[in-house]
Legacy VTK file of the C-alpha trace (Angstrom):
# vtk DataFile Version 3.0
C-alpha trace
ASCII
DATASET POLYDATA
POINTS 507 float
-0.008 0.026 -0.161
2.714 2.794 0.576
4.583 1.310 -2.510
1.569 2.427 -4.344
1.048 5.518 -2.577
4.530 6.691 -3.392
4.257 6.062 -7.201
0.589 7.085 -7.443
1.071 10.760 -7.361
3.959 10.848 -10.262
2.354 8.489 -12.381
-0.819 10.524 -12.234
1.013 13.551 -12.766
2.626 12.220 -15.616
-0.716 10.902 -17.202
-2.159 14.435 -16.920
0.935 16.125 -18.581
0.538 13.766 -21.485
-3.093 14.214 -22.020
-2.310 18.071 -21.618
0.341 17.636 -24.373
-1.900 15.942 -26.785
-4.746 18.776 -26.201
-2.661 21.468 -26.852
-1.201 19.285 -30.346
-4.676 18.857 -31.404
-5.796 22.671 -30.892
-2.591 24.526 -31.398
-4.363 26.460 -34.660
-6.869 27.576 -32.447
-4.191 29.849 -30.243
-4.770 33.479 -29.351
-2.529 35.806 -31.314
-2.421 38.084 -28.418
0.809 40.081 -27.461
2.445 37.447 -25.233
5.762 37.121 -23.360
8.254 34.460 -24.279
9.335 31.418 -21.940
5.862 30.043 -21.943
6.866 26.482 -20.474
4.727 23.219 -21.881
1.559 22.605 -19.236
2.554 25.511 -16.749
2.405 28.475 -19.496
3.803 31.568 -17.448
2.853 30.436 -14.213
6.151 28.925 -12.848
7.690 32.827 -13.894
5.183 34.722 -12.105
5.488 32.657 -9.039
9.004 31.386 -8.462
11.266 33.578 -10.679
10.168 36.699 -9.038
9.317 38.492 -5.775
7.215 41.196 -7.106
3.325 41.171 -6.708
1.427 39.788 -9.559
0.473 43.504 -10.553
4.046 44.779 -10.860
5.125 41.833 -13.099
2.408 42.533 -15.225
3.191 45.749 -15.462
6.973 44.915 -16.373
6.034 42.612 -18.584
3.816 44.933 -20.661
6.536 47.194 -20.586
9.094 45.091 -21.969
6.792 44.175 -25.098
6.718 47.935 -25.966
4.210 48.991 -23.427
1.292 46.700 -24.839
-2.097 47.578 -23.625
-3.146 43.837 -23.745
-1.251 40.900 -22.773
-1.915 37.366 -23.165
-0.821 35.098 -20.420
-0.993 31.217 -20.279
-1.460 30.544 -16.558
-1.821 26.616 -16.252
-4.943 25.738 -18.207
-6.547 29.007 -18.054
-5.945 31.552 -20.538
-5.619 35.191 -19.104
-5.733 38.377 -20.326
-4.312 41.424 -18.983
-5.329 44.982 -19.564
-3.120 47.635 -18.884
-4.625 51.155 -20.843
-7.768 52.941 -19.986
-9.318 53.008 -23.458
-9.130 49.086 -23.196
-10.541 49.140 -19.969
-13.496 51.379 -21.104
-13.902 48.397 -23.858
-14.162 45.952 -21.169
-16.265 47.995 -18.479
-18.498 49.660 -21.013
-18.568 48.864 -24.607
-18.380 45.186 -24.000
-19.889 45.017 -20.234
-22.078 42.459 -20.761
-19.745 40.118 -22.135
-17.097 40.133 -19.666
-19.517 40.199 -16.590
-18.931 36.440 -15.484
-16.978 35.641 -12.827
-14.405 32.848 -12.798
-15.173 30.137 -10.024
-12.289 30.030 -7.909
-11.833 27.298 -5.535
-12.103 29.672 -2.465
-14.978 31.382 -3.659
-16.482 27.809 -4.328
-16.348 27.249 -0.487
-15.940 30.258 1.442
-18.923 32.150 -0.286
-21.221 29.301 0.055
-20.873 28.069 -3.463
-20.067 31.602 -4.887
-23.629 33.053 -4.021
-22.073 36.361 -2.747
-22.176 39.793 -4.867
-18.532 39.407 -5.416
-18.193 36.421 -7.287
-21.820 34.639 -8.021
-22.332 33.950 -11.459
-23.773 36.720 -13.804
-27.311 35.764 -14.115
-30.904 36.214 -12.039
-29.167 35.540 -8.373
-26.716 38.039 -8.873
-28.652 41.037 -10.131
-30.862 40.186 -7.224
-28.183 40.214 -4.659
-26.759 43.176 -6.128
-29.519 44.936 -6.361
-30.348 43.909 -2.188
-26.905 45.288 -1.828
-27.248 48.673 -3.389
-30.649 49.935 -2.572
-30.841 47.723 1.334
-27.154 47.811 2.320
-24.980 50.191 0.576
-27.294 52.911 -0.714
-26.209 56.459 0.242
-29.181 56.715 2.341
-28.057 53.533 4.553
-24.179 54.978 4.283
-25.529 57.919 6.124
-27.708 55.871 8.661
-24.477 54.363 9.984
-22.801 57.545 10.907
-22.742 57.360 14.630
-20.853 53.832 14.310
-17.936 55.538 12.514
-18.241 58.277 14.821
-17.975 55.867 17.800
-15.276 53.828 16.590
-13.235 56.507 15.050
-13.452 58.306 18.390
-12.396 55.385 20.305
-9.300 55.082 17.829
-8.548 58.526 18.888
-8.873 58.095 22.406
-6.420 55.132 22.389
-3.440 57.412 20.611
-4.478 60.220 22.855
-3.254 58.088 25.934
-0.090 57.135 24.010
2.857 58.077 26.367
4.199 61.400 24.758
6.735 60.705 22.048
6.041 57.268 22.052
5.864 55.153 18.710
2.647 53.695 17.893
1.784 51.119 15.165
-0.757 52.732 13.519
-1.176 49.779 11.104
-2.376 47.900 13.876
-4.860 50.827 15.085
-6.152 50.928 11.289
-6.913 47.661 10.984
-8.644 47.349 14.333
-10.937 50.821 13.388
-11.498 49.239 9.917
-12.787 45.726 11.407
-14.671 47.361 14.498
-16.777 49.624 11.961
-18.126 46.569 10.000
-18.191 43.982 12.778
-21.085 46.883 13.693
-22.292 47.639 10.728
-22.613 43.974 9.586
-23.246 42.046 12.618
-24.330 44.799 15.276
-21.622 44.581 17.740
-18.139 44.362 17.834
-16.482 41.230 18.903
-13.767 41.716 21.329
-13.054 37.886 22.176
-11.426 37.384 19.071
-13.162 34.355 17.766
-15.120 35.751 14.869
-12.046 38.001 13.862
-9.768 34.956 13.820
-12.149 32.697 11.493
-12.466 35.848 9.247
-8.834 36.387 9.215
-8.204 32.721 7.916
-11.315 33.468 5.355
-9.197 36.644 3.981
-5.717 34.562 3.921
-7.602 31.772 1.953
-9.348 34.451 -0.559
-6.155 35.790 -1.010
-4.043 33.204 -1.123
-2.273 31.128 -4.140
-4.158 28.085 -5.198
-2.500 26.148 -7.819
-6.207 24.442 -8.816
-7.382 27.909 -10.052
-5.029 27.487 -12.755
-5.774 23.775 -13.584
-9.625 23.675 -12.931
-9.521 19.865 -14.202
-7.194 18.560 -12.091
-9.547 18.509 -9.120
-7.192 16.138 -7.161
-4.420 19.288 -6.682
-6.316 20.804 -3.969
-6.421 17.354 -1.879
-2.830 16.947 -2.326
-1.692 20.502 -1.639
-4.156 20.500 1.685
-5.382 23.670 0.175
-9.343 21.971 0.363
-8.662 21.033 3.542
-8.212 24.145 5.007
-11.129 25.511 3.227
-13.169 22.849 4.312
-12.402 23.800 7.944
-12.510 27.249 7.593
-16.064 26.884 6.178
-17.221 24.767 9.154
-16.037 27.391 11.672
-17.967 29.962 9.531
-20.917 28.088 9.505
-20.890 27.809 13.490
-20.260 31.666 13.837
-22.644 32.774 11.481
-25.201 30.606 12.837
-24.489 31.749 16.117
-24.835 35.398 15.090
-28.219 34.646 13.399
-29.637 32.599 16.102
-28.696 36.062 18.228
-30.358 38.364 16.049
-33.581 36.135 16.021
-33.751 36.072 19.948
-33.334 39.662 20.103
-36.503 40.489 17.843
-38.342 38.127 20.046
-37.449 39.760 23.105
-38.203 43.529 21.899
-40.589 45.391 20.051
-38.699 48.299 20.152
-37.299 50.022 17.084
-33.718 49.628 16.117
-31.192 50.490 13.689
-31.052 47.411 11.228
-27.744 45.838 10.674
-27.070 43.719 7.514
-27.643 40.671 9.380
-31.348 41.951 10.360
-31.842 43.614 6.777
-30.832 40.487 4.975
-33.287 38.575 7.538
-35.917 40.710 6.839
-35.575 40.449 3.073
-35.083 36.660 3.242
-39.113 36.495 4.633
-40.611 39.033 1.737
-42.850 37.144 -0.715
-41.505 39.326 -3.754
-38.090 37.483 -4.198
-37.178 36.490 -8.117
-34.985 33.777 -6.287
-35.387 32.506 -2.927
-32.576 33.343 -0.358
-31.396 30.300 1.320
-29.449 30.695 5.152
-25.761 30.039 3.226
-26.840 32.823 0.658
-27.591 35.007 3.533
-24.105 34.033 5.442
-22.454 34.714 2.136
-23.778 38.177 1.290
-22.977 39.351 4.714
-19.545 37.965 4.595
-19.001 39.449 1.410
-19.388 42.886 2.938
-17.311 42.633 5.825
-14.519 40.694 4.182
-14.137 43.333 1.058
-14.838 46.281 3.188
-12.544 45.555 6.278
-9.319 45.076 3.925
-9.976 47.922 1.479
-10.739 50.482 3.938
-7.601 49.238 6.131
-5.402 49.423 3.064
-6.388 52.990 1.816
-6.377 54.316 5.117
-2.832 52.906 5.719
-1.253 54.089 1.898
-2.631 57.493 2.783
-0.909 57.855 5.676
2.199 56.710 4.271
2.089 59.360 1.652
1.295 62.218 3.709
4.450 61.227 6.326
6.517 60.986 3.234
5.439 64.545 1.831
5.501 66.519 4.926
4.266 69.985 2.864
1.165 67.972 1.645
0.764 66.637 5.239
0.485 70.350 6.379
-1.596 71.529 3.559
-4.131 69.096 4.158
-4.063 69.630 8.150
-4.374 73.237 7.679
-7.540 72.979 4.946
-9.095 70.447 7.922
-8.592 72.711 10.900
-9.883 75.835 8.885
-13.264 73.810 7.688
-13.585 72.515 11.334
-12.380 75.382 13.544
-15.412 76.810 14.917
-17.047 73.281 15.739
-14.251 71.912 17.691
-13.992 68.600 16.126
-14.435 67.443 12.533
-18.010 66.647 11.713
-19.427 64.327 8.567
-20.557 67.498 7.296
-17.368 69.170 7.058
-16.295 66.509 4.517
-18.361 68.105 1.514
-15.709 71.366 2.005
-12.472 69.277 2.568
-11.607 69.169 -1.392
-7.669 69.065 -0.690
-8.214 65.513 1.829
-10.541 64.262 -0.925
-7.197 64.666 -3.302
-4.906 63.075 -1.026
-7.103 60.215 -0.322
-7.610 59.949 -4.502
-3.875 60.370 -5.175
-2.794 57.510 -2.709
-5.544 55.198 -4.459
-3.653 55.926 -8.198
-0.653 55.148 -6.578
-1.801 52.293 -4.449
-4.979 50.548 -5.413
-6.617 48.458 -3.075
-7.088 45.719 -5.171
-4.673 46.261 -7.775
-5.695 43.811 -10.376
-9.644 44.142 -9.451
-12.017 41.149 -9.055
-11.045 38.664 -11.868
-13.712 38.714 -14.852
-14.345 36.028 -17.280
-15.714 36.525 -20.970
-19.255 34.354 -21.605
-18.561 34.614 -25.490
-16.207 35.446 -27.948
-15.355 38.736 -28.190
-12.956 41.081 -30.322
-11.515 43.537 -28.610
-9.010 45.932 -29.699
-8.679 43.505 -33.029
-8.190 40.872 -31.416
-10.205 37.757 -30.702
-10.846 36.784 -26.982
-12.422 33.335 -26.614
-15.222 32.342 -24.255
-14.007 31.410 -20.634
-11.013 33.667 -20.790
-10.189 35.294 -17.288
-9.567 38.665 -17.552
-7.297 41.053 -15.157
-7.860 45.167 -15.146
-4.601 46.172 -13.713
-5.515 49.359 -12.001
-2.230 49.281 -10.708
-0.501 49.923 -14.280
-3.351 52.293 -15.560
-2.784 54.739 -12.531
0.590 54.707 -13.372
0.279 55.378 -16.948
2.676 58.089 -18.230
0.184 58.639 -21.387
-2.629 59.399 -19.130
-0.580 60.870 -16.204
2.103 63.729 -15.816
4.933 62.635 -13.799
2.887 59.344 -12.721
5.522 58.283 -10.197
4.954 61.510 -8.158
2.570 61.507 -5.381
0.737 64.945 -6.073
-2.972 65.110 -5.026
-3.466 68.628 -6.998
-3.714 66.550 -10.098
-7.293 65.714 -9.092
-8.092 69.377 -8.357
-8.397 70.290 -12.018
-11.422 71.596 -13.631
-12.017 67.922 -14.903
-12.316 66.401 -11.793
-11.859 62.343 -11.675
-14.285 60.312 -9.761
-14.297 57.423 -7.973
-16.747 55.785 -10.216
-16.022 54.480 -13.897
-16.312 57.828 -15.729
-12.670 58.334 -16.042
-11.004 55.419 -17.015
-7.677 56.536 -15.739
-8.661 55.720 -12.560
-10.107 52.520 -11.426
-9.595 51.842 -7.586
-13.327 50.290 -7.398
-13.626 48.676 -10.626
-16.083 49.716 -12.827
-19.349 48.605 -15.478
-22.037 46.113 -13.739
-19.644 44.213 -11.639
-18.005 47.253 -10.050
-17.708 47.581 -6.332
-21.005 48.703 -4.881
-19.813 49.434 -1.451
-17.340 52.281 -2.524
-19.435 55.059 -0.920
-19.205 53.012 2.314
-15.427 52.581 2.334
-14.775 56.140 1.265
-17.267 57.832 3.973
-15.048 55.571 6.945
-11.765 56.810 4.914
-12.188 60.534 5.030
-13.554 60.950 8.998
-11.029 58.637 10.034
-8.431 60.770 7.950
-9.813 64.213 8.577
-9.754 63.583 12.429
-6.591 61.941 12.463
-5.180 65.180 10.938
-7.073 67.795 12.779
-6.257 66.147 16.299
-2.955 65.070 16.007
0.890 65.997 14.283
2.461 63.230 13.102
6.144 62.213 12.866
8.263 59.245 11.924
10.375 57.658 14.555
13.817 59.216 15.712
16.474 57.959 13.712
14.122 56.978 10.468
14.126 59.609 7.642
11.617 59.818 4.958
13.987 57.706 2.378
13.741 55.061 5.222
9.833 54.184 4.748
9.282 50.648 3.526
6.844 50.747 0.381
6.940 46.980 -0.164
3.581 45.586 -0.403
2.070 42.168 0.794
-0.201 41.110 -2.364
-3.592 39.750 -0.775
-7.411 40.589 -0.895
-6.202 44.099 -0.412
-2.538 44.877 -1.140
-1.074 46.617 2.238
2.314 47.277 3.326
4.752 44.466 4.098
6.002 46.274 6.974
3.825 48.127 9.693
3.510 51.861 9.846
5.013 53.382 13.140
4.968 56.775 13.686
4.648 59.386 17.013
1.567 60.843 17.511
1.226 64.130 19.141
-1.639 65.909 20.091
-2.107 69.412 19.233
-2.953 71.755 22.134
-4.809 74.164 19.690
-7.550 71.147 18.524
-7.884 68.814 21.629
-10.195 65.973 21.843
LINES 1 508
507 0 1 2 3 4 5 6 7 8 9 10 11 12 13 14 15 16 17 18 19 20 21 22 23 24 25 26 27 28 29 30 31 32 33 34 35 36 37 38 39 40 41 42 43 44 45 46 47 48 49 50 51 52 53 54 55 56 57 58 59 60 61 62 63 64 65 66 67 68 69 70 71 72 73 74 75 76 77 78 79 80 81 82 83 84 85 86 87 88 89 90 91 92 93 94 95 96 97 98 99 100 101 102 103 104 105 106 107 108 109 110 111 112 113 114 115 116 117 118 119 120 121 122 123 124 125 126 127 128 129 130 131 132 133 134 135 136 137 138 139 140 141 142 143 144 145 146 147 148 149 150 151 152 153 154 155 156 157 158 159 160 161 162 163 164 165 166 167 168 169 170 171 172 173 174 175 176 177 178 179 180 181 182 183 184 185 186 187 188 189 190 191 192 193 194 195 196 197 198 199 200 201 202 203 204 205 206 207 208 209 210 211 212 213 214 215 216 217 218 219 220 221 222 223 224 225 226 227 228 229 230 231 232 233 234 235 236 237 238 239 240 241 242 243 244 245 246 247 248 249 250 251 252 253 254 255 256 257 258 259 260 261 262 263 264 265 266 267 268 269 270 271 272 273 274 275 276 277 278 279 280 281 282 283 284 285 286 287 288 289 290 291 292 293 294 295 296 297 298 299 300 301 302 303 304 305 306 307 308 309 310 311 312 313 314 315 316 317 318 319 320 321 322 323 324 325 326 327 328 329 330 331 332 333 334 335 336 337 338 339 340 341 342 343 344 345 346 347 348 349 350 351 352 353 354 355 356 357 358 359 360 361 362 363 364 365 366 367 368 369 370 371 372 373 374 375 376 377 378 379 380 381 382 383 384 385 386 387 388 389 390 391 392 393 394 395 396 397 398 399 400 401 402 403 404 405 406 407 408 409 410 411 412 413 414 415 416 417 418 419 420 421 422 423 424 425 426 427 428 429 430 431 432 433 434 435 436 437 438 439 440 441 442 443 444 445 446 447 448 449 450 451 452 453 454 455 456 457 458 459 460 461 462 463 464 465 466 467 468 469 470 471 472 473 474 475 476 477 478 479 480 481 482 483 484 485 486 487 488 489 490 491 492 493 494 495 496 497 498 499 500 501 502 503 504 505 506
């Protein structure tokens, strides 16, 4: 039996390679004639070079490959068995998000989403069709509308104030791990909005941290969809199933808690996401019924997607501000001037903080929270910029490359928020395809307004009440800008700063 186990894996691998070789010879005439980098190896294509031969995150690698081929706006990669197209220009992004949006509105069925999104029944990963349309409509109208975003103003106010209190209690001149505090802020805001309360015992956070890690990690099975055994051999399937079990337990506890609360009180309380979805689940006019698993997938989608992106935007914005003291002073001057009479920054002040908004946009241009956006998949054959894109092709929009495109931006590597103060202002929605931090088209992020609201009020108050400095002996040139590629791209090393309460603008 042990001898069989030793020989089983290599024989199975050899047989798979042989079948793949025969298939490729048979279909060679149907290959896509797109710009493609060299070193396309048998079976694995360009996958080995992206994973093992570079320490750069994928969006940087794709940008460099496109540059090496003459700054091509579209790039074809063979990632294992998956035909992949990478878009790196605003013009082609417009074609994908607008002209051919209906063709590219599907999602690839990634292994992690199949398990952790309860068979891809969330908004982010669900296949294009009636269920997705209904789920998105619920999110847009019931969970993430401007009215709903405004209704959670008190939650943002309370959690940002908790952060400011922690900072004010730190010893004068002492260093703080701002990255850790900002992550805690994003996590607590989303917990209270999605589940109705903060989870201080760490149980939910621990389970969801593993969920985020699995979503962001490398899964070989995603590039060899027909090789199901790969996920079992690698141990990835076991991790997903274990995490799914833990997600079910935690979610069931939260749902039962909400159901019991409804039984015990008749008072009108502000609904959190779980309350809203429980109410909708009981309605009679649903086009597609919402199961308990669907409900869990939808609320977890809001939490998982919102926490990492909100945190990443705050972390990168503060990083760029500490690297550019003159810009930080200008942002502080604006905030303190606008909110001076009130003694604190209120959300009503945000509409007047034009430079602060530009500061945030510029940070997202250089450091988009999801640099390759969420992958799409073509539902049928399509001609894109003269190239034939077959059905079932995976499409990646390189928002990182688009934000640094020298044909679209003057001095693209320079952090200059003033570029967003010009007359032709660039907004978060996909009206200007040079700037796509939240994607575009019908599969664009529906929660961008909620995330931006948290980022703006948190940043405004951090700048209003505190002055910021680097630790002693650390210069601007020492700030590490290396990235960790994950669900959202964050700094590899924590942002450690010294906050000093400003006596003229006390808490």
